[in-house]
C-alpha positions, 0 to 999 in steps of 0.5 A: 500500500502506498500513501503520500506525504507533503514534500516542500510546500505543494508537491506529493511523493509516495511512501510505504505505509509501515502498518495498517492500523488507521489513525487520523491526521497526516505527516508532512515533509516541510522546510520548517520555519524557525517558529515551528521548530519549538513544537513538541517533538515526541508527543504520544499522538506523534508516536502513534501516528509514526507507527500507524498508517500515514494518511493523505490530507483530507480529500475535499471532494468528500468533505461537505456540510451533509457529510459533516452533519452525519458525523455528529461531532457534538455527539461524539465528544459529549461524554469526554471528561475535559472540554478542550481540543486536545481531549476532543482530538483523542476521542475523535481518533478513538472513534474513527478506528471503529471498524464498519462504523464510518463511510468513506466520506465520514472518514474524510471528515473525521480526518479533517476534524482531527487534524484541525483539533490537533493544532497548537493554539498560540494566542500571543502570535496573532499573525500566526495563531496555530502551529503544528502539534509536533515536528519530527525529522523534517515532518509536522502535523497540520496547520491552517494553511494545509486546508483548502480555502474554498473547501473551508468556505463551503463548511462555514454553516456547519461550523457555525451550527456546532453547539460546543463552544470549544469546537465552534471556536476552533473551526470558526477560527481556522476559517478566519485564519485560512479563508478570511471569513468575517462572520466566522471571526466574529463567531469565533470570538463569541465562542472563545469567551464561552469556552474560557468561562466554562474552563475557568479555574483558579489553579488550572488557569492556562486554558482560560487565559489562552482563549481569552487572549486569542479572543481579544487579539482576534477581535482587535485584528478585525478593526472597527468591525470588531470594536464591540467584540473587543470591548466584550472580551475586555469586560469579561477579563475584568469580570474574571479578575473581580471574581478571583480578586487575587485569591488564585495562584496569581498566574491567571491574575497577572496574565489578565492584568497584562492584557488590560495594560496592553490594550489600555482598558479599565483600571488594572490598579485595583486588581494589582493591589489585590495581588500585591497586598493580600496577606495570604496571597499565594504569590507570597506564601506558595510561589517561588521567588522566581515568580515574584521577581518576574511578575511583581513588576507587572503588578507594580506597573498596574498600580501606577496606571490610570483608569482608561475607558474602553473606547480608548483601548488599542493594541500593541505587539504581544507581550512576551 
């Protein structure tokens, strides 16, 4: 049996499949940009793909709204224990391996779905917000530019109809990044907010922060058309800071304050004082000095900032 890998940026070449065990996704030979070399190189999914059957990229002749609806993606992931793309991807890969359950068209849809879910969200890189989940030996997993633009535009109604906000955010965001659909971008911002709120947790904070940051940078990138959405995200960030009031481990608080400062919104000082002055603050009692040294400067900057109206908000290059 022979399947294909990408070589260069556009051409194909055949390779021999090493096993017949089906897996989702594909491997690509690429001239890897420097930014992508930082991707995880030996994830479990990557090892599984390397030892499994290497598949071709999705065939867009078979991927359409009717075929995607027949897969019932919302139903497939309804019973997972975590509502994030990584968990959804694992579940989709699991059910795809069920023999006799799927038609060829549905398998192509599942291949595309899993490839999109596997991508790494990089919210601090608005110009290139998705990277491959892994890179290994000159090959990588999927990124948005691998998907056909016309094919993506044809499935926009399906993406908008997804009930789960995490799923809706991912596929609408991919539509924006690759096919530049303005309605998809607006829908993605709304979905990211809903997904961030569902994931909100004072200790497991990174998923919430990433989705709020992506929503904010995406809305800011829409110009005047995204002004109201940008205001909504900033208001949700403020509301989340009000809910925690410095009682979290302060990683989330610090990151959200940085976004308020960067986008010149609201009164970041009131939240910074909570982080600096609470006697039982985790930053004083449970976190290492390295955390305090790195982030007290951010909190201190916020205490000297002036309240700014949302209408005055603007974006600057991402803080690193």
